[in-house]
N, C-alpha and C positions, 0 to 999 in steps of 0.2 A: 504493500500500500504506500509506503514511504520509506525514505532512508531511516535506519534504526535510531539515529541520533535526533530525529525530528518528530514533531507532533503529527501523527497520521491525519488528524482532523484538518490540517492545512492542505492536504493533498487529495481529499475525497469530496464528492458532491455534498453540499450542505443545504438544508432548508431551514429558514427562520420564519417563525410565525408567532402570533400572540398566544400566550398561555391559555387564554380563554377559548381557543380553538379545541381544547381538550374536552370542553363541555362545562356545564355549571358546577360540577363537583370539584373542578380544579381550583376554583375561587368562589365558593358559594355566596359569600357576602360582598364580593367586589372590592375587597380591601387592597389587593395588589393589581387592580385593573390598570393596564398600561405600564406597570412597573417591571414586569418580567417578560421574557420571551423564551420560546422553546426552540432549541437548536437541535436539528436531527442530522446525523452523518450517515451516509450510505456507501455501500461497496460500489465502486465504479464498474465492476464487472457484472454483478448479478442484481444489484439494487437492494440487497438486504440491508436492513437497518443495523448499524454497527454500534451507535452510541447516541444518547440523548442528554442534553443539558438544559436545565431551567435556570436562567441567569438574567441579570439586568442587561439591557441592550448595549450598554457601553463597556461591558466586561470583556477582557480579552478571551480568546479561545482557551478553554480549560484543557489541561493535559490529562488524558485518561490514564496513562501509565508511561513509565520511562523504561524503555527496553535496553538502554545503554547507560545506566547510572555511573557517574564518575568518568565517563568517556572524555568529556571536555578537559578534564584534568590531565589525561594521558597525552594530549596533543602537544 
C-alpha cells in the first residue's frame, strides 16, 4: 500500500464526510454537529474499507500503526 516508513493513509483513496452521515445514533443530541468528520480509507485494488477515523476536520491524518519504529533513527 505504501512504503513501510510512511503512513499508508496518505497513499490510498480517502472519503471524508460529516459524522452525521452515520445516522442519528452517531450524535443523537446534535452536540458535535459540524465539529467532527468521518474519514474512510480504502484499498486501491479491491475497494475494501481499511480504516476509519472520526476527527475534527483540521486534524492531520492519524497514523494507524508504525511498521518501521525507530527506522528514522537508523538513517
